C-alpha positions in Angstrom: 0.0 -0.2 0.0 1.4 3.9 -1.0 0.6 6.4 1.8 0.6 9.8 1.7 0.9 11.9 4.9 0.5 15.9 5.1 2.3 17.8 7.8 5.1 18.3 8.9 5.6 18.8 12.6 6.3 16.4 15.4 3.0 14.8 14.9 3.1 13.8 11.8 6.7 12.1 12.9 5.3 9.9 14.8 2.5 9.0 12.8 5.4 8.4 9.9 7.0 5.8 12.8 4.2 4.2 13.3 2.7 4.0 9.7 6.1 2.5 9.1 5.9 -0.5 11.4 3.0 -1.9 9.4 3.7 -5.0 6.7 0.7 -3.4 4.5 2.9 -0.1 4.3 5.0 -0.3 1.1 6.1 3.4 0.4 5.1 6.3 2.3 5.6 9.6 1.2 5.2 12.8 3.9 4.5 16.3 2.4 6.2 18.2 3.1 7.8 16.7 6.2 10.7 17.6 8.0 14.5 15.9 8.8 13.2 13.1 10.9 10.5 11.8 8.5 13.3 12.2 5.5 15.0 9.0 7.1 12.0 6.8 7.5 10.0 8.0 4.8 9.9 9.9 1.1 9.5 13.5 1.6 7.7 15.6 -1.2 7.8 19.8 -1.3 4.1 20.0 -1.5 2.2 22.3 1.0 -1.0 20.8 2.8 -3.2 23.7 1.6 -2.1 22.9 -2.3 -4.9 20.7 -3.5 -3.6 20.3 -7.2 -0.4 19.5 -6.3 -1.9 16.7 -3.7 -4.3 15.8 -6.4 -0.9 14.8 -9.1 0.5 13.4 -6.3 -2.3 10.6 -5.6 -2.0 10.0 -9.0 1.8 9.9 -9.9 2.6 7.7 -6.9 -0.4 5.3 -7.2 -1.3 6.6 -3.8 -3.9 4.2 -2.0 -4.6 6.2 1.6 -4.3 9.6 2.7 -4.1 11.0 6.1 -4.0 14.5 7.0 -2.2 15.5 9.8 -3.2 19.4 10.8 -6.3 20.9 10.3 -5.8 23.7 7.9 -6.3 21.3 4.5 -9.5 19.7 6.4 -10.9 23.1 7.0 -10.2 24.0 3.5 -11.9 20.9 2.4 -9.6 18.7 0.8 -11.5 15.7 1.4 -14.2 17.3 -0.4 -11.9 18.2 -3.3 -10.2 14.9 -3.9 -13.2 12.1 -2.8 -14.9 12.6 -6.2 -12.1 12.1 -7.6 -10.5 8.8 -5.8 -13.9 6.9 -4.3 -11.4 4.1 -3.4 -9.1 6.5 -1.7 -8.9 6.0 2.0 -8.7 9.5 3.9 -8.0 10.2 7.2 -9.8 13.2 7.8 -13.5 14.8 7.8 -14.8 16.7 5.2 -15.2 20.7 5.0 -18.8 20.1 7.0 -17.3 18.0 9.6 -14.2 20.5 10.0 -16.4 23.1 11.4 -16.0 21.2 14.6 -12.7 23.0 14.9 -13.0 25.7 12.0 -16.0 27.3 14.4 -16.3 27.9 17.9 -19.6 29.1 17.5 -20.7 25.9 15.6 -19.1 23.6 18.4 -20.9 25.1 21.0 -24.5 25.0 18.7 -23.5 20.9 18.3 -22.7 20.5 22.2 -25.8 22.2 23.4 -28.0 20.6 20.7 -26.9 17.2 21.6 -27.1 18.1 25.3 -22.8 17.5 25.6 -22.3 19.4 29.3 -19.7 22.3 28.0 -19.5 25.9 29.7 -22.3 28.1 28.8 -21.5 30.8 26.0 -23.0 33.5 23.5 -21.8 34.6 20.3 -21.3 38.1 19.3 -20.2 39.7 15.8 -19.9 43.7 14.8 -23.5 43.5 14.7 -24.4 42.7 18.1 -21.2 44.4 19.5 -22.9 46.4 22.0 -25.0 43.8 23.3 -21.3 41.9 24.1 -20.4 44.4 26.1 -23.4 44.6 28.1 -23.6 40.9 28.4 -19.4 41.1 29.5 -20.1 43.6 32.1 -23.1 41.0 33.6 -20.7 38.4 33.2 -18.6 36.8 36.1 -15.0 36.7 36.3 -12.6 35.3 35.0 -14.1 34.8 31.5 -13.0 33.3 28.3 -13.2 35.0 24.7 -12.5 32.7 22.3 -12.1 33.9 18.5 -14.6 31.6 16.5 -12.1 31.1 13.7 -8.7 29.4 13.3 -6.3 31.6 14.8 -3.0 29.2 14.9 -3.7 28.3 18.5 -3.4 32.1 19.6 -7.3 33.0 19.7 -8.1 32.0 23.4 -7.8 34.8 26.3 -9.0 34.5 29.5 -9.8 37.5 31.4 -9.2 38.6 34.6 -10.5 42.0 35.0 -13.7 44.1 33.1 -11.1 46.3 31.8 -9.7 43.7 30.1 -12.4 42.0 28.8 -13.7 44.8 27.6 -10.8 45.9 26.0 -9.6 42.0 24.5 -13.2 42.1 22.7 -13.1 45.2 21.4 -9.6 44.5 20.0 -11.0 41.2 18.6 -14.2 42.6 16.6 -13.3 46.0 15.9 -9.4 45.8 15.5 -9.3 42.2 14.1 -6.4 41.1 16.7 -6.7 37.6 15.3 -7.8 38.6 11.4 -11.0 37.0 9.9 -11.1 34.7 12.9 -12.2 37.0 15.7 -14.8 38.3 13.3 -17.0 36.5 15.9 -16.2 35.7 19.3 -17.9 33.5 21.5 -18.1 35.0 25.3 -17.8 31.8 27.3 -18.2 30.5 31.3 -14.6 29.6 32.7 -14.5 26.5 33.9 -12.3 25.6 36.7 -10.5 22.0 36.8 -7.8 20.0 35.6 -7.7 19.5 32.0 -7.1 16.4 29.7 -7.8 15.2 26.0 -9.6 12.6 24.8 -8.9 11.1 21.4 -11.5 8.9 18.7 -11.5 7.5 15.6 -14.7 7.8 14.0 -15.8 6.0 10.5 -19.0 7.4 9.9 -21.4 4.7 12.1 -18.8 3.5 14.7 -15.5 4.6 16.4 -12.8 3.3 18.4 -11.2 5.4 21.3 -7.4 6.1 21.9 -5.5 6.4 25.0 -6.0 10.1 27.0 -3.3 12.2 27.5 -3.0 15.7 28.9 -0.6 18.4 27.8 1.3 21.4 28.8 0.7 24.8 26.9 2.4 27.5 29.0 6.1 28.4 28.2 7.0 28.7 31.7 7.7 26.2 34.6 4.6 25.5 36.4 2.8 26.5 34.0 3.4 30.1 33.4 4.0 32.1 30.9 3.0 32.8 27.5 0.6 30.2 25.8 2.6 27.6 22.9 1.5 25.1 20.4 2.3 22.8 23.5 5.5 22.0 25.9 4.4 18.3 26.6 2.3 15.7 27.2 1.5 12.6 29.5 -0.6 9.6 28.7 -1.8 7.8 30.5 -3.4 10.4 32.9 -3.0 9.0 36.3 -6.3 11.2 37.5 -8.3 9.9 34.3 -9.3 6.4 36.4 -11.9 3.8 34.7 -14.8 6.1 36.5 -13.8 9.3 35.2 -13.4 7.9 31.5 -16.5 5.9 31.8 -18.3 8.9 32.3 -16.2 10.8 29.3 -17.4 7.7 27.4 -20.9 8.2 28.0 -21.5 11.7 28.4 -19.6 12.9 26.1 -18.5 10.2 23.8 -21.1 8.4 22.4 -23.7 11.5 22.4 -20.8 13.4 20.2 -20.8 10.5 17.7 -24.6 10.1 17.6 -24.8 13.8 17.2 -22.5 13.8 14.0 -24.9 11.3 12.2 -28.1 12.9 13.3 -26.6 16.1 11.5 -25.9 14.1 8.9 -22.0 14.4 9.0 -20.4 11.2 7.4 -17.6 11.8 9.6 -13.9 9.9 8.8 -11.1 10.7 10.7 -9.9 11.4 14.3 -11.8 13.6 16.7 -10.1 15.4 19.5 -12.0 16.2 22.8 -10.5 18.8 24.6 -12.0 18.2 28.3 -12.2 19.6 32.0 -12.4 17.6 34.9 -14.5 19.9 37.2 -14.8 17.8 40.5 -15.0 14.3 38.7 -17.7 15.6 35.9 -16.0 16.1 32.4 -17.0 19.1 30.2 -16.1 19.8 26.6 -13.7 22.3 26.5 -13.0 22.5 22.1 -13.1 20.1 19.7 -10.0 19.5 16.8 -10.4 17.5 13.6 -6.7 16.4 14.0 -4.5 14.4 16.4 -2.9 16.9 18.8 0.8 17.6 19.1 2.7 16.7 21.2 -0.2 14.4 22.4 0.2 11.9 19.5 4.0 11.9 20.3 3.0 10.1 23.4 0.1 7.9 22.3 1.2 6.4 19.0 4.0 4.9 21.5 1.1 3.1 23.3 -1.0 1.9 20.5 0.1 -1.9 19.9 -1.7 -2.4 16.9 -1.0 -1.8 13.1 -2.3 1.6 12.6 -2.6 0.9 8.6 -5.0 -1.7 9.4 -7.2 0.4 11.7 -7.3 2.9 9.1 -8.7 0.4 6.7 -10.8 -0.6 9.0 -12.5 3.1 9.3 -12.5 3.3 5.5 -14.7 0.2 5.3 -17.0 1.6 8.2 -15.8 -1.3 10.3 -14.2 0.0 13.8 -17.7 -0.9 15.7 -15.7 -4.5 15.7 -12.2 -2.6 16.9 -10.9 -2.4 20.3 -7.3 -1.6 20.3 -4.5 -2.9 22.4 -3.1 -0.4 24.7 0.5 -0.8 26.7 0.1 -0.3 30.1 3.7 1.7 30.2 3.4 5.5 30.6 4.6 7.5 28.0 5.6 10.8 28.3 6.9 14.0 25.7 8.9 16.9 26.2 9.1 19.5 23.5 12.4 21.0 23.0 12.0 24.7 21.5 13.8 27.6 19.9 15.2 30.5 22.1 12.4 33.1 22.1 9.9 30.9 21.5 6.6 31.2 21.5 7.7 35.1 19.8 10.4 35.5 17.1 13.2 32.9 17.1 15.9 32.3 14.7 16.1 28.8 12.5 19.0 27.3 10.9 20.9 26.7 14.6 22.7 23.4 14.6 21.4 20.2 16.2 23.4 17.7 17.6 23.4 14.6 19.3 20.1 14.0 18.2 20.7 9.8 18.5 19.5 6.7 20.6 18.7 7.2 24.1 17.5 4.3 25.9 13.8 4.3 26.5 12.9 7.2 23.9 11.4 7.8 20.8 12.9 11.2 19.1 10.3 12.9 17.1 11.1 16.2 14.7 9.2 18.9 14.5 10.5 22.0 13.0 14.2 20.3 11.7 15.3 20.3 7.6 18.4 19.0 6.5 21.3 20.6 4.9 23.8 18.2 3.4 24.9 16.0 6.3 23.7 18.4 9.2 20.2 18.8 10.8 18.8 22.3 11.8 16.5 23.9 13.8 13.4 25.1 11.5 10.6 26.0 13.9 9.5 27.2 17.1 9.2 23.8 18.6 11.9 21.6 17.5 12.1 17.9 18.8 9.9 16.1 20.8 11.5 12.8 23.1 9.1 11.0 24.3 10.2 8.4 27.4 8.8 5.3 28.2 8.7 3.6 31.6 6.3 1.5 34.0 5.6 4.9 35.9 5.2 8.5 35.0 8.8 9.2 36.8 10.6 6.5 34.9 9.1 8.0 31.7 10.0 11.1 32.7 13.4 10.4 33.8 14.3 9.0 30.5 12.7 12.0 28.8 14.3 14.6 30.4 17.9 12.5 29.6 17.5 12.9 26.5 16.2 16.6 26.5 19.8 17.4 28.3 21.6 15.5 25.6 20.5 16.8 22.5 22.1 20.2 22.1 21.7 23.7 19.5 22.3 27.3 21.0 19.7 28.5 22.6 17.8 25.6 23.2 14.7 25.6 25.5 12.5 23.4 27.6 10.3 22.4 30.6 11.6 20.6 33.1 8.6 20.4 35.2 6.2 18.3 32.5 4.0 16.3 34.9 4.7 18.4 37.6 0.6 18.6 38.8 0.5 15.1 38.5 3.3 13.7 41.1 
């Protein structure tokens, strides 16, 4: 089987690493990929949003399966573009309609309310009812969450601690296009207190299969301080997500979500990332993403023992109802190594050394590129190291040894991943 994977981050390297373990994978192509994927697959110099070039690659390379890593091509409708031309192509990722679950916060809120899935109370406002939004904010308890409706590269969420901040940010979002078109519509949402985690399922339009849960760490600074990032680390399994809580997630969130997709006529085929808040043992949905998370994928994939290509084939044939994944009991902990200055401005092109085999560790490339025999930094998030062990502490010890060993000028990483779970 010839497989094409779209994307260039740590998520895609982890997926590629897992796909190449399958006997069914003859040739794996990654577009555009990174230095890590080039070692186990063939990179293609194609943008994930260049649908014509993707179309040509599918024909030229006799692609049997397409896996969409990031959200942007899904929101833009890559499945809708390709599916009519290639009815036998197994595409992992929903159509444009289903992708609105990530592409529009307001769409998601309406979906959650319509299908009685627990979530924070909210209202949505635009320039047309801007003054109503200001009045709503004045009467809203603090802190309050402001969310840009559209995709904003993970930066469209603001937690306002004061009325002044809330009013100022709401005005900037709608009147001054703080997040561009993404904030032409703003969701004002109740602030939920608790501890976050993420659940992941793979849907086929009829049934679903549940993947291992994970918890990620978004802030740049230790102790969860500083600016938000794309993710500085992740842990799976999540120690507090015991059987009772995950059963509640299954009954109160996952099952009504899958039934809601069917009721709404969404032939949803692909991953669904469910961002959750554990409030006193009860799950509330914070967000949906229509792809796997990053760096959660780098932890989750190391725990799945099944043939991933085989699972994707069953998704394509709508046979997931009969699938139960085999999951390792080991812990997987991911530590993200980032460029100096990230999530602000940073330099690219710095030479990375000591990328070698580390005991009980998988090294996944994110923002890297090759230049001759050298591997250079090529992004804010550069390398994800995933440690494995029988306990969280063992896994973290392995990951942190690798994080210390890999080197480039200005490398930064958090040494406290999992600090709130110990």
